[in-house]
PyMOL Python script that loads the backbone (N, CA, C, O; Angstrom):
from pymol import cmd

cmd.read_pdbstr("""\
ATOM      1  N   MET A   1      -8.912 -13.193  -0.285  1.00  0.00           N
ATOM      2  CA  MET A   1      -7.462 -13.320  -0.220  1.00  0.00           C
ATOM      3  C   MET A   1      -7.011 -13.026   1.205  1.00  0.00           C
ATOM      4  O   MET A   1      -7.451 -12.043   1.801  1.00  0.00           O
ATOM      5  N   PRO A   2      -6.156 -13.851   1.747  1.00  0.00           N
ATOM      6  CA  PRO A   2      -5.756 -13.677   3.144  1.00  0.00           C
ATOM      7  C   PRO A   2      -4.775 -12.530   3.401  1.00  0.00           C
ATOM      8  O   PRO A   2      -4.556 -12.168   4.557  1.00  0.00           O
ATOM      9  N   ILE A   3      -4.175 -11.945   2.345  1.00  0.00           N
ATOM     10  CA  ILE A   3      -3.281 -10.803   2.533  1.00  0.00           C
ATOM     11  C   ILE A   3      -4.087  -9.530   2.325  1.00  0.00           C
ATOM     12  O   ILE A   3      -4.708  -9.339   1.279  1.00  0.00           O
ATOM     13  N   ILE A   4      -4.070  -8.675   3.317  1.00  0.00           N
ATOM     14  CA  ILE A   4      -4.809  -7.417   3.261  1.00  0.00           C
ATOM     15  C   ILE A   4      -3.809  -6.269   3.158  1.00  0.00           C
ATOM     16  O   ILE A   4      -2.833  -6.206   3.905  1.00  0.00           O
ATOM     17  N   VAL A   5      -4.071  -5.370   2.223  1.00  0.00           N
ATOM     18  CA  VAL A   5      -3.202  -4.218   1.994  1.00  0.00           C
ATOM     19  C   VAL A   5      -3.836  -3.000   2.665  1.00  0.00           C
ATOM     20  O   VAL A   5      -4.956  -2.604   2.341  1.00  0.00           O
ATOM     21  N   ASN A   6      -3.100  -2.424   3.597  1.00  0.00           N
ATOM     22  CA  ASN A   6      -3.613  -1.289   4.376  1.00  0.00           C
ATOM     23  C   ASN A   6      -2.974   0.041   3.981  1.00  0.00           C
ATOM     24  O   ASN A   6      -2.737   0.898   4.832  1.00  0.00           O
ATOM     25  N   VAL A   7      -2.697   0.208   2.692  1.00  0.00           N
ATOM     26  CA  VAL A   7      -2.102   1.465   2.232  1.00  0.00           C
ATOM     27  C   VAL A   7      -3.039   2.629   2.539  1.00  0.00           C
ATOM     28  O   VAL A   7      -2.591   3.695   2.962  1.00  0.00           O
ATOM     29  N   ASP A   8      -4.333   2.428   2.329  1.00  0.00           N
ATOM     30  CA  ASP A   8      -5.295   3.503   2.576  1.00  0.00           C
ATOM     31  C   ASP A   8      -5.318   3.921   4.043  1.00  0.00           C
ATOM     32  O   ASP A   8      -5.491   5.101   4.348  1.00  0.00           O
ATOM     33  N   VAL A   9      -5.146   2.972   4.945  1.00  0.00           N
ATOM     34  CA  VAL A   9      -5.119   3.275   6.385  1.00  0.00           C
ATOM     35  C   VAL A   9      -3.908   4.142   6.718  1.00  0.00           C
ATOM     36  O   VAL A   9      -4.018   5.141   7.430  1.00  0.00           O
ATOM     37  N   MET A  10      -2.751   3.742   6.189  1.00  0.00           N
ATOM     38  CA  MET A  10      -1.529   4.509   6.457  1.00  0.00           C
ATOM     39  C   MET A  10      -1.581   5.883   5.799  1.00  0.00           C
ATOM     40  O   MET A  10      -1.077   6.857   6.358  1.00  0.00           O
ATOM     41  N   MET A  11      -2.182   5.970   4.624  1.00  0.00           N
ATOM     42  CA  MET A  11      -2.333   7.265   3.965  1.00  0.00           C
ATOM     43  C   MET A  11      -3.207   8.186   4.811  1.00  0.00           C
ATOM     44  O   MET A  11      -2.910   9.373   4.946  1.00  0.00           O
ATOM     45  N   ALA A  12      -4.268   7.653   5.373  1.00  0.00           N
ATOM     46  CA  ALA A  12      -5.152   8.458   6.219  1.00  0.00           C
ATOM     47  C   ALA A  12      -4.423   8.916   7.477  1.00  0.00           C
ATOM     48  O   ALA A  12      -4.563  10.063   7.899  1.00  0.00           O
ATOM     49  N   ARG A  13      -3.652   8.023   8.069  1.00  0.00           N
ATOM     50  CA  ARG A  13      -2.891   8.388   9.278  1.00  0.00           C
ATOM     51  C   ARG A  13      -1.870   9.481   8.997  1.00  0.00           C
ATOM     52  O   ARG A  13      -1.605  10.324   9.854  1.00  0.00           O
ATOM     53  N   ARG A  14      -1.300   9.469   7.805  1.00  0.00           N
ATOM     54  CA  ARG A  14      -0.286  10.462   7.428  1.00  0.00           C
ATOM     55  C   ARG A  14      -0.898  11.673   6.726  1.00  0.00           C
ATOM     56  O   ARG A  14      -0.197  12.611   6.348  1.00  0.00           O
ATOM     57  N   LYS A  15      -2.232  11.631   6.560  1.00  0.00           N
ATOM     58  CA  LYS A  15      -2.960  12.706   5.865  1.00  0.00           C
ATOM     59  C   LYS A  15      -2.347  12.977   4.490  1.00  0.00           C
ATOM     60  O   LYS A  15      -2.069  14.119   4.124  1.00  0.00           O
ATOM     61  N   MET A  16      -2.147  11.886   3.740  1.00  0.00           N
ATOM     62  CA  MET A  16      -1.536  11.973   2.423  1.00  0.00           C
ATOM     63  C   MET A  16      -2.544  11.525   1.370  1.00  0.00           C
ATOM     64  O   MET A  16      -3.220  10.511   1.540  1.00  0.00           O
ATOM     65  N   SER A  17      -2.637  12.273   0.303  1.00  0.00           N
ATOM     66  CA  SER A  17      -3.556  11.928  -0.782  1.00  0.00           C
ATOM     67  C   SER A  17      -2.929  10.881  -1.701  1.00  0.00           C
ATOM     68  O   SER A  17      -1.722  10.642  -1.675  1.00  0.00           O
ATOM     69  N   LEU A  18      -3.777  10.274  -2.502  1.00  0.00           N
ATOM     70  CA  LEU A  18      -3.316   9.289  -3.478  1.00  0.00           C
ATOM     71  C   LEU A  18      -2.375   9.955  -4.487  1.00  0.00           C
ATOM     72  O   LEU A  18      -1.366   9.369  -4.879  1.00  0.00           O
ATOM     73  N   ASN A  19      -2.706  11.168  -4.900  1.00  0.00           N
ATOM     74  CA  ASN A  19      -1.843  11.902  -5.834  1.00  0.00           C
ATOM     75  C   ASN A  19      -0.468  12.166  -5.240  1.00  0.00           C
ATOM     76  O   ASN A  19       0.549  11.991  -5.912  1.00  0.00           O
ATOM     77  N   GLU A  20      -0.439  12.583  -3.991  1.00  0.00           N
ATOM     78  CA  GLU A  20       0.832  12.885  -3.328  1.00  0.00           C
ATOM     79  C   GLU A  20       1.695  11.627  -3.197  1.00  0.00           C
ATOM     80  O   GLU A  20       2.893  11.655  -3.477  1.00  0.00           O
ATOM     81  N   LEU A  21       1.073  10.525  -2.770  1.00  0.00           N
ATOM     82  CA  LEU A  21       1.824   9.276  -2.636  1.00  0.00           C
ATOM     83  C   LEU A  21       2.306   8.794  -3.998  1.00  0.00           C
ATOM     84  O   LEU A  21       3.427   8.301  -4.121  1.00  0.00           O
ATOM     85  N   SER A  22       1.478   8.932  -5.006  1.00  0.00           N
ATOM     86  CA  SER A  22       1.842   8.535  -6.358  1.00  0.00           C
ATOM     87  C   SER A  22       3.095   9.267  -6.825  1.00  0.00           C
ATOM     88  O   SER A  22       3.987   8.659  -7.416  1.00  0.00           O
ATOM     89  N   GLU A  23       3.165  10.552  -6.565  1.00  0.00           N
ATOM     90  CA  GLU A  23       4.336  11.345  -6.954  1.00  0.00           C
ATOM     91  C   GLU A  23       5.578  10.926  -6.164  1.00  0.00           C
ATOM     92  O   GLU A  23       6.673  10.844  -6.720  1.00  0.00           O
ATOM     93  N   LYS A  24       5.402  10.662  -4.866  1.00  0.00           N
ATOM     94  CA  LYS A  24       6.547  10.315  -4.020  1.00  0.00           C
ATOM     95  C   LYS A  24       7.149   8.951  -4.353  1.00  0.00           C
ATOM     96  O   LYS A  24       8.363   8.767  -4.259  1.00  0.00           O
ATOM     97  N   VAL A  25       6.310   8.003  -4.737  1.00  0.00           N
ATOM     98  CA  VAL A  25       6.808   6.648  -4.999  1.00  0.00           C
ATOM     99  C   VAL A  25       6.981   6.370  -6.488  1.00  0.00           C
ATOM    100  O   VAL A  25       7.413   5.286  -6.880  1.00  0.00           O
ATOM    101  N   ASP A  26       6.641   7.360  -7.317  1.00  0.00           N
ATOM    102  CA  ASP A  26       6.782   7.241  -8.767  1.00  0.00           C
ATOM    103  C   ASP A  26       6.001   6.057  -9.324  1.00  0.00           C
ATOM    104  O   ASP A  26       6.527   5.257 -10.097  1.00  0.00           O
ATOM    105  N   LEU A  27       4.732   5.960  -8.917  1.00  0.00           N
ATOM    106  CA  LEU A  27       3.801   4.961  -9.441  1.00  0.00           C
ATOM    107  C   LEU A  27       2.625   5.690 -10.083  1.00  0.00           C
ATOM    108  O   LEU A  27       2.259   6.787  -9.662  1.00  0.00           O
ATOM    109  N   THR A  28       2.044   5.078 -11.094  1.00  0.00           N
ATOM    110  CA  THR A  28       0.864   5.691 -11.693  1.00  0.00           C
ATOM    111  C   THR A  28      -0.298   5.615 -10.705  1.00  0.00           C
ATOM    112  O   THR A  28      -0.332   4.755  -9.824  1.00  0.00           O
ATOM    113  N   LEU A  29      -1.240   6.528 -10.871  1.00  0.00           N
ATOM    114  CA  LEU A  29      -2.420   6.514 -10.004  1.00  0.00           C
ATOM    115  C   LEU A  29      -3.180   5.198 -10.132  1.00  0.00           C
ATOM    116  O   LEU A  29      -3.675   4.669  -9.137  1.00  0.00           O
ATOM    117  N   SER A  30      -3.274   4.670 -11.343  1.00  0.00           N
ATOM    118  CA  SER A  30      -4.025   3.425 -11.522  1.00  0.00           C
ATOM    119  C   SER A  30      -3.350   2.250 -10.821  1.00  0.00           C
ATOM    120  O   SER A  30      -4.037   1.430 -10.212  1.00  0.00           O
ATOM    121  N   ASN A  31      -2.024   2.148 -10.891  1.00  0.00           N
ATOM    122  CA  ASN A  31      -1.326   1.059 -10.199  1.00  0.00           C
ATOM    123  C   ASN A  31      -1.428   1.208  -8.687  1.00  0.00           C
ATOM    124  O   ASN A  31      -1.603   0.221  -7.973  1.00  0.00           O
ATOM    125  N   LEU A  32      -1.320   2.419  -8.208  1.00  0.00           N
ATOM    126  CA  LEU A  32      -1.439   2.654  -6.777  1.00  0.00           C
ATOM    127  C   LEU A  32      -2.864   2.379  -6.305  1.00  0.00           C
ATOM    128  O   LEU A  32      -3.064   1.859  -5.207  1.00  0.00           O
ATOM    129  N   SER A  33      -3.838   2.719  -7.112  1.00  0.00           N
ATOM    130  CA  SER A  33      -5.239   2.461  -6.781  1.00  0.00           C
ATOM    131  C   SER A  33      -5.522   0.963  -6.711  1.00  0.00           C
ATOM    132  O   SER A  33      -6.259   0.510  -5.835  1.00  0.00           O
ATOM    133  N   ILE A  34      -4.941   0.196  -7.630  1.00  0.00           N
ATOM    134  CA  ILE A  34      -5.102  -1.265  -7.613  1.00  0.00           C
ATOM    135  C   ILE A  34      -4.536  -1.834  -6.318  1.00  0.00           C
ATOM    136  O   ILE A  34      -5.131  -2.722  -5.707  1.00  0.00           O
ATOM    137  N   LEU A  35      -3.396  -1.321  -5.910  1.00  0.00           N
ATOM    138  CA  LEU A  35      -2.781  -1.771  -4.664  1.00  0.00           C
ATOM    139  C   LEU A  35      -3.637  -1.357  -3.467  1.00  0.00           C
ATOM    140  O   LEU A  35      -3.867  -2.151  -2.555  1.00  0.00           O
ATOM    141  N   LYS A  36      -4.096  -0.128  -3.478  1.00  0.00           N
ATOM    142  CA  LYS A  36      -4.884   0.421  -2.368  1.00  0.00           C
ATOM    143  C   LYS A  36      -6.204  -0.332  -2.166  1.00  0.00           C
ATOM    144  O   LYS A  36      -6.637  -0.537  -1.031  1.00  0.00           O
ATOM    145  N   THR A  37      -6.833  -0.736  -3.254  1.00  0.00           N
ATOM    146  CA  THR A  37      -8.121  -1.418  -3.153  1.00  0.00           C
ATOM    147  C   THR A  37      -7.993  -2.915  -2.895  1.00  0.00           C
ATOM    148  O   THR A  37      -8.999  -3.612  -2.761  1.00  0.00           O
ATOM    149  N   GLY A  38      -6.749  -3.413  -2.825  1.00  0.00           N
ATOM    150  CA  GLY A  38      -6.546  -4.823  -2.535  1.00  0.00           C
ATOM    151  C   GLY A  38      -6.694  -5.734  -3.734  1.00  0.00           C
ATOM    152  O   GLY A  38      -6.798  -6.949  -3.571  1.00  0.00           O
ATOM    153  N   LYS A  39      -6.707  -5.176  -4.936  1.00  0.00           N
ATOM    154  CA  LYS A  39      -6.870  -5.987  -6.148  1.00  0.00           C
ATOM    155  C   LYS A  39      -5.544  -6.454  -6.726  1.00  0.00           C
ATOM    156  O   LYS A  39      -5.531  -7.223  -7.688  1.00  0.00           O
ATOM    157  N   ALA A  40      -4.432  -6.009  -6.163  1.00  0.00           N
ATOM    158  CA  ALA A  40      -3.116  -6.395  -6.666  1.00  0.00           C
ATOM    159  C   ALA A  40      -2.822  -7.853  -6.325  1.00  0.00           C
ATOM    160  O   ALA A  40      -3.201  -8.342  -5.260  1.00  0.00           O
ATOM    161  N   LYS A  41      -2.152  -8.530  -7.229  1.00  0.00           N
ATOM    162  CA  LYS A  41      -1.760  -9.925  -7.020  1.00  0.00           C
ATOM    163  C   LYS A  41      -0.352 -10.032  -6.474  1.00  0.00           C
ATOM    164  O   LYS A  41       0.021 -11.064  -5.918  1.00  0.00           O
ATOM    165  N   ALA A  42       0.442  -8.965  -6.628  1.00  0.00           N
ATOM    166  CA  ALA A  42       1.840  -8.977  -6.180  1.00  0.00           C
ATOM    167  C   ALA A  42       2.312  -7.545  -5.982  1.00  0.00           C
ATOM    168  O   ALA A  42       1.692  -6.595  -6.460  1.00  0.00           O
ATOM    169  N   ILE A  43       3.430  -7.410  -5.265  1.00  0.00           N
ATOM    170  CA  ILE A  43       4.064  -6.110  -5.090  1.00  0.00           C
ATOM    171  C   ILE A  43       5.575  -6.322  -5.089  1.00  0.00           C
ATOM    172  O   ILE A  43       6.077  -7.249  -4.452  1.00  0.00           O
ATOM    173  N   ARG A  44       6.281  -5.482  -5.787  1.00  0.00           N
ATOM    174  CA  ARG A  44       7.740  -5.572  -5.798  1.00  0.00           C
ATOM    175  C   ARG A  44       8.278  -5.021  -4.484  1.00  0.00           C
ATOM    176  O   ARG A  44       7.704  -4.106  -3.893  1.00  0.00           O
ATOM    177  N   PHE A  45       9.385  -5.594  -4.042  1.00  0.00           N
ATOM    178  CA  PHE A  45      10.014  -5.098  -2.818  1.00  0.00           C
ATOM    179  C   PHE A  45      10.448  -3.641  -2.974  1.00  0.00           C
ATOM    180  O   PHE A  45      10.395  -2.877  -2.010  1.00  0.00           O
ATOM    181  N   THR A  46      10.872  -3.252  -4.160  1.00  0.00           N
ATOM    182  CA  THR A  46      11.281  -1.865  -4.375  1.00  0.00           C
ATOM    183  C   THR A  46      10.087  -0.928  -4.227  1.00  0.00           C
ATOM    184  O   THR A  46      10.229   0.179  -3.706  1.00  0.00           O
ATOM    185  N   THR A  47       8.916  -1.362  -4.679  1.00  0.00           N
ATOM    186  CA  THR A  47       7.696  -0.560  -4.530  1.00  0.00           C
ATOM    187  C   THR A  47       7.299  -0.489  -3.062  1.00  0.00           C
ATOM    188  O   THR A  47       6.946   0.578  -2.559  1.00  0.00           O
ATOM    189  N   LEU A  48       7.357  -1.621  -2.382  1.00  0.00           N
ATOM    190  CA  LEU A  48       7.033  -1.656  -0.952  1.00  0.00           C
ATOM    191  C   LEU A  48       7.982  -0.757  -0.172  1.00  0.00           C
ATOM    192  O   LEU A  48       7.561  -0.036   0.732  1.00  0.00           O
ATOM    193  N   GLU A  49       9.257  -0.801  -0.520  1.00  0.00           N
ATOM    194  CA  GLU A  49      10.244   0.042   0.137  1.00  0.00           C
ATOM    195  C   GLU A  49       9.934   1.526  -0.074  1.00  0.00           C
ATOM    196  O   GLU A  49      10.002   2.318   0.866  1.00  0.00           O
ATOM    197  N   ALA A  50       9.595   1.897  -1.303  1.00  0.00           N
ATOM    198  CA  ALA A  50       9.281   3.294  -1.613  1.00  0.00           C
ATOM    199  C   ALA A  50       8.040   3.766  -0.865  1.00  0.00           C
ATOM    200  O   ALA A  50       7.999   4.895  -0.377  1.00  0.00           O
ATOM    201  N   ILE A  51       7.030   2.907  -0.775  1.00  0.00           N
ATOM    202  CA  ILE A  51       5.805   3.257  -0.050  1.00  0.00           C
ATOM    203  C   ILE A  51       6.105   3.420   1.435  1.00  0.00           C
ATOM    204  O   ILE A  51       5.646   4.373   2.065  1.00  0.00           O
ATOM    205  N   CYS A  52       6.875   2.490   1.993  1.00  0.00           N
ATOM    206  CA  CYS A  52       7.237   2.584   3.411  1.00  0.00           C
ATOM    207  C   CYS A  52       8.032   3.859   3.694  1.00  0.00           C
ATOM    208  O   CYS A  52       7.834   4.512   4.719  1.00  0.00           O
ATOM    209  N   GLN A  53       8.921   4.197   2.785  1.00  0.00           N
ATOM    210  CA  GLN A  53       9.718   5.412   2.959  1.00  0.00           C
ATOM    211  C   GLN A  53       8.834   6.652   2.902  1.00  0.00           C
ATOM    212  O   GLN A  53       8.977   7.555   3.726  1.00  0.00           O
ATOM    213  N   ALA A  54       7.923   6.700   1.938  1.00  0.00           N
ATOM    214  CA  ALA A  54       7.044   7.857   1.776  1.00  0.00           C
ATOM    215  C   ALA A  54       6.076   8.009   2.944  1.00  0.00           C
ATOM    216  O   ALA A  54       5.776   9.125   3.366  1.00  0.00           O
ATOM    217  N   LEU A  55       5.586   6.878   3.468  1.00  0.00           N
ATOM    218  CA  LEU A  55       4.610   6.917   4.565  1.00  0.00           C
ATOM    219  C   LEU A  55       5.257   6.806   5.942  1.00  0.00           C
ATOM    220  O   LEU A  55       4.575   6.829   6.967  1.00  0.00           O
ATOM    221  N   GLU A  56       6.585   6.684   5.948  1.00  0.00           N
ATOM    222  CA  GLU A  56       7.332   6.552   7.200  1.00  0.00           C
ATOM    223  C   GLU A  56       6.742   5.447   8.079  1.00  0.00           C
ATOM    224  O   GLU A  56       6.327   5.677   9.214  1.00  0.00           O
ATOM    225  N   CYS A  57       6.724   4.235   7.504  1.00  0.00           N
ATOM    226  CA  CYS A  57       6.159   3.091   8.214  1.00  0.00           C
ATOM    227  C   CYS A  57       6.947   1.836   7.894  1.00  0.00           C
ATOM    228  O   CYS A  57       7.921   1.883   7.143  1.00  0.00           O
ATOM    229  N   GLN A  58       6.537   0.733   8.452  1.00  0.00           N
ATOM    230  CA  GLN A  58       7.147  -0.571   8.236  1.00  0.00           C
ATOM    231  C   GLN A  58       6.249  -1.402   7.311  1.00  0.00           C
ATOM    232  O   GLN A  58       5.049  -1.138   7.228  1.00  0.00           O
ATOM    233  N   PRO A  59       6.810  -2.405   6.614  1.00  0.00           N
ATOM    234  CA  PRO A  59       5.986  -3.254   5.752  1.00  0.00           C
ATOM    235  C   PRO A  59       4.796  -3.877   6.490  1.00  0.00           C
ATOM    236  O   PRO A  59       3.723  -4.046   5.910  1.00  0.00           O
ATOM    237  N   GLY A  60       4.984  -4.212   7.752  1.00  0.00           N
ATOM    238  CA  GLY A  60       3.900  -4.796   8.543  1.00  0.00           C
ATOM    239  C   GLY A  60       2.763  -3.827   8.815  1.00  0.00           C
ATOM    240  O   GLY A  60       1.663  -4.249   9.173  1.00  0.00           O
ATOM    241  N   ASP A  61       3.009  -2.535   8.652  1.00  0.00           N
ATOM    242  CA  ASP A  61       1.943  -1.545   8.785  1.00  0.00           C
ATOM    243  C   ASP A  61       1.057  -1.532   7.547  1.00  0.00           C
ATOM    244  O   ASP A  61      -0.099  -1.113   7.601  1.00  0.00           O
ATOM    245  N   ILE A  62       1.610  -1.994   6.435  1.00  0.00           N
ATOM    246  CA  ILE A  62       0.900  -1.960   5.159  1.00  0.00           C
ATOM    247  C   ILE A  62       0.276  -3.309   4.815  1.00  0.00           C
ATOM    248  O   ILE A  62      -0.841  -3.371   4.303  1.00  0.00           O
ATOM    249  N   LEU A  63       1.003  -4.387   5.099  1.00  0.00           N
ATOM    250  CA  LEU A  63       0.535  -5.730   4.755  1.00  0.00           C
ATOM    251  C   LEU A  63       0.101  -6.485   6.002  1.00  0.00           C
ATOM    252  O   LEU A  63       0.776  -6.453   7.031  1.00  0.00           O
ATOM    253  N   GLU A  64      -1.026  -7.157   5.896  1.00  0.00           N
ATOM    254  CA  GLU A  64      -1.578  -7.902   7.034  1.00  0.00           C
ATOM    255  C   GLU A  64      -2.069  -9.261   6.532  1.00  0.00           C
ATOM    256  O   GLU A  64      -2.646  -9.364   5.449  1.00  0.00           O
ATOM    257  N   TYR A  65      -1.838 -10.276   7.316  1.00  0.00           N
ATOM    258  CA  TYR A  65      -2.301 -11.625   6.964  1.00  0.00           C
ATOM    259  C   TYR A  65      -3.487 -11.995   7.845  1.00  0.00           C
ATOM    260  O   TYR A  65      -3.418 -11.916   9.072  1.00  0.00           O
ATOM    261  N   LYS A  66      -4.573 -12.399   7.198  1.00  0.00           N
ATOM    262  CA  LYS A  66      -5.737 -12.918   7.919  1.00  0.00           C
ATOM    263  C   LYS A  66      -6.107 -14.246   7.278  1.00  0.00           C
ATOM    264  O   LYS A  66      -6.317 -14.335   6.068  1.00  0.00           O
ATOM    265  N   GLU A  67      -6.181 -15.252   8.097  1.00  0.00           N
ATOM    266  CA  GLU A  67      -6.492 -16.596   7.610  1.00  0.00           C
ATOM    267  C   GLU A  67      -7.923 -16.660   7.086  1.00  0.00           C
ATOM    268  O   GLU A  67      -8.855 -16.159   7.715  1.00  0.00           O
ATOM    269  N   ASP A  68      -8.076 -17.291   5.914  1.00  0.00           N
ATOM    270  CA  ASP A  68      -9.416 -17.532   5.372  1.00  0.00           C
ATOM    271  C   ASP A  68     -10.119 -18.559   6.241  1.00  0.00           C
ATOM    272  O   ASP A  68      -9.568 -19.625   6.518  1.00  0.00           O
ATOM    273  N   LYS A  69     -11.318 -18.247   6.668  1.00  0.00           N
ATOM    274  CA  LYS A  69     -12.093 -19.198   7.462  1.00  0.00           C
ATOM    275  C   LYS A  69     -13.145 -19.814   6.591  1.00  0.00           C
ATOM    276  O   LYS A  69     -14.132 -19.175   6.226  1.00  0.00           O
ATOM    277  N   LYS A  70     -12.919 -21.083   6.258  1.00  0.00           N
ATOM    278  CA  LYS A  70     -13.855 -21.788   5.380  1.00  0.00           C
ATOM    279  C   LYS A  70     -14.525 -22.909   6.099  1.00  0.00           C
ATOM    280  O   LYS A  70     -15.348 -23.613   5.513  1.00  0.00           O
TER     281      LYS A  70
END
""", "prot")
cmd.dss("prot")
cmd.show_as("cartoon", "prot")
cmd.util.cbc("prot")
cmd.orient("prot")
């Protein structure tokens, strides 16, 4: 998939655990884990906003586009 989710990178930069982020954005650990591992097919803007607010970052810090080279 050409969209890469860098939630784990931002969490490491902010020294924030998955549990802590889960509490701050009011998402279950399993849903946050799916997003973190790049297995999510979609993300709501409200969820993206909450994550950006909790991690004090911009959407572009979390989402990255890389073209598939076939």
